[in-house]
N, C-alpha and C positions, 0 to 999 in steps of 0.2 A: 603642341606649338600652340599658345596664345598667340590667338592674332584678331585684328578688328573686323567686323564684317564689313562697314562701309568706310571710305574715306570722307563723304560729303553729306550731306542733309538738308532737303528742300522740303518746305513744308509748308501748304496751300491752303488759305482759309478762302474759302468758293464764295461765290454769291450768284442769285440768280434774280438780281436788278434788270431791270426792262428797259434801262434807259443807261448809257452810260455813267459811271459815277468813281468815285476815289474816296479816301478818308475810311469814316467807319461804315461797318455794314456792305463792304465793296470788298473784290478779289485783294490779297495780299499774298504774297511769297516771299518767305523769307529761305536766305539761301546759307547754309554753314559750310566753308568748303577752306581749304588752306590757299595763305596770298602767296606772294612773288617770295618769300621769305619763309615757307613752308610752316604757319602760324595760323590756326583756325582762325577765320574771321566771320565776322555775320553782315551779311548786307538785306535790306528790304526791299522790296517793288511792289507798287500801286498802280498796277496797270487798269483804264478805266473801263473796258470790257472784255470779255470772256474769250474772244478773237485775239485781241491783243496776248491777254496772258497764255493760252497756248502758244502762239507763236515764239514768247518767251520761254516757256516751259523746254520747247524744242530747242532753243538755242542753247539752255542752259544745261541739258541732258547732251547735243553734243558735244558743247567743249568739255563736259567731265569725260565721256568717253575719249575724245582724242587723247585726254590726260590719262587716261586708263585708270580712272577713278570711278571704284564703285557707289553708286547715290541711293539712299534710304530715301523716296520720295511717300510723303505724307496727305490724304487728301480728308478733309475735315465733314466727309458725306458718306454715308453709306453704299459700299461696293455691292451688296447685295440688298435683298429685299426681304419680306418675313415669311417663314415657311407657307409655300403652299400657293404662291403668286404665279410661278409660272406655271403649275399646272391650270391654275384658273382662267389664265389666259390662253391654253390649252397650246402654248408652246412647248416644244420637241427639246433635246438635249439636256447637256450641264444647266440646270437653272438659271445658274449666275450667270452661265455665258451667253443666254438666252436672251434673258431680261437686258443683259447689256447691248446686246444687240438689236432688241426691240427699241431699247431708248434712243440709238444710234438712227436707227431708220425713221422714227416716229419725228422727234423735237426738229424743230426747224428754228435754229439760233443767228440772228442776221449779225452783221459786222457792227452793229449799233446797240446790242445786247437787247433789242426785241424779238419774243421768243414765242412760242405756240404750249409754254407749260402746262396752262389750265385746261386745251384741249385736249393734249394726251393722254393729263389725268383724268377728265372726262369719259373719253374713249376708253382707256383701262378701267373704270368703272361700270361700262357699260359691258364691256368683255367680259368682265369677272363677276359680277352681281345681279347687271340691268336695273339697278338704282343710282343713288348721288351717293355711294360708299363703297369702299373705304377711303378714298380721296377726298379732301375736303378743305375748303378755304381760297377763298377768291378775292379782288375788288369785285363791288357790285357790277362794271362793266363786264365783267368774265362769267359771272353767276349764270349758269344755265340748266338744264334739266337734269343732266347727270354730273352736277359739281355743285353745292351748296358754298356758299360764305362763310357759314360756320356750321359746327362738328353735328351731324344729322342724328348721332346717335351712339350709345355705349358698342363694343365690340362684346357679341353674346357666342356662346359655345359652340355654334356651328360656322363662325365667321373665320376669316384671316386675322391674325392676331395683328394686335395693333401695335407692337413692338417684339423687335429679333430679341433672341437669348441677348445678344450682345449688350443691345440698349438697356435691359433690365441690370443687367451686372454694372453697368457703366454709373447707373445711378444719375438720373436726371436729364439723361439724353430723349431729344425730341422722337415721336413717331413720324417715319419715312413719309405716312399717308397725310403729314401736314403741308399742304403747297404753298401757303402764305401766312401773313403774320412774323412776328417775330420766333426765332429760332425754328425755321419752316426749312428742315433740311429735305424734304421730297421737292421741294423746288431744286435746289443745290444739286440734289441726287439727279433727276431729270436732266439738269443743264450740264452735269459734269458727268456722268458714264457717258456721252460721246467722246469727250475731250480724253476718258484715259483710254476709250477703247481706240482711239486712231493714235495716240502715244504708244500703247501696246504694241498696234499692230507694225506699227515703224522700226522697232526696235527690237534688241535682247534684254527682254525684263520680265520679270515675274510678278503675278499678281497674287498678294497673300492675303487670305490662307487658302486660296483654292488653286492655285497653282506650286504652292509649296507645302501644302500640308498643314494644320494647325499643331506645331511641335515646336519646340526649341528648334532656332535653327545654327547650323554650324557655318563656318567657313567653307567646308567642302560642297555644301549644299546652294554657297551662292557663285563656286566658281564661274558659272559659265556666262554669267549676265549682268548685265551694266547698270542694273537697278532693281530693285523691288518697291513696288507700289503697294503700299498698306492705307486701311482707314485710320484714321485719327480722332481723338476730340481732344481739343486744346484746352479744355477745362482740367481736364485730368493733370495735368504741367502747368497750374497755374504760376506765371509771371506776373512779375508785378512791374507795372509801367515805367520807362526809364524816362527822365525829363524830358519833354518834348515828343515822346511816342505814345501813340493812342493804344488802346484795348488791345484791338486785332493784330496792330505789329508785336506788340509785345507778346501775344499767344503764338506767333510762329516763331517768334524767337525764342521764347521757353521750352517749345516744343521741341528745334533744331538742337538747343544746349543740353536738355535731359536723353535725350538719345546720343549723343556724341559723349554724354559722360559718363552713360552706362558702355557704353562701346568702347572706351578707355580704358574702362574695368573689366572689358570682356565677360557684360553682363548682360548685355544687351541680348545676345541671341536666345534668352531665357523667354522673354515675355514673349514672343512670336506663339506661344502654346500652355496649355495648361498645364497645372505642376502635376497631375496624376493623368491617367486615362478617364476619358468622361463619354458620359452616352448621347451629349449633343455631337461630338465630334461628326457624324454625317451630314448634320444641318449645315453646319458652321462649315465645312469643306465644300458643300456642293451648291449649297444654296444661301445662305445669310452672311457669312462672312463675318468675321468678327474687329473688334475698335481696340488697335494697339496699345496694350497697355492697362486695357480694364480686367479687373482679376475675375478669373476664371468660378 
């Protein structure tokens, strides 16, 4: 029997900003869910801080759970690090979970958005390589022995990879090692992963592909969860801004609409996995993760 995987879609455009900010390059949360007339309706929210965003996400997820509506939640930062990162940090257990726990323990993010992501990047560099590498990028005041403002060098054969397999597949995705400047997904991952962990620990949900497998999803795979969290790359689902919309707002709307349209046609499940068995599966499922909709 054909049925939808989800009844609602929440897409998050994250930001590692160090002060409260709204508008371009701030946190945008797009929500596509049924309204009182049971029609799909879109709302965009633009909280000024990550603390406000987390509170809002909790209330959106609680509300959808009360209504018995399963939700796909997309975050536009990596849920995992390039292969070998957990081993370089000497972390035990499942690499993806160990790194999420490490970020949650190390990152201090205050209600006014001030955070220590540059110090955490420097600490990880020291533990992994003993030099200002592979993390790089910081404003002059945050530059330190173990973190340089500019990219120090190319990645060589003996180094951790610059990109994950998914970043290569998505074409144009930035490296998680970039902590500052335009498209610095490293800062977003370090400030975002602790939020993902807290949201996950508080409810019945699965983080894809680590807890679902890197495979096409069926309704049976999600029957016992309230939500599935996935990594998204909004440029893959380009949406032109409507009148009065800014680019970030249009991107979360475009992602919501894209996944809803696929689900409506019972085609969404297929994009949660590769078309055929893939030699990268072990690394994708336990360590690096994948970008929803990126072709394998």
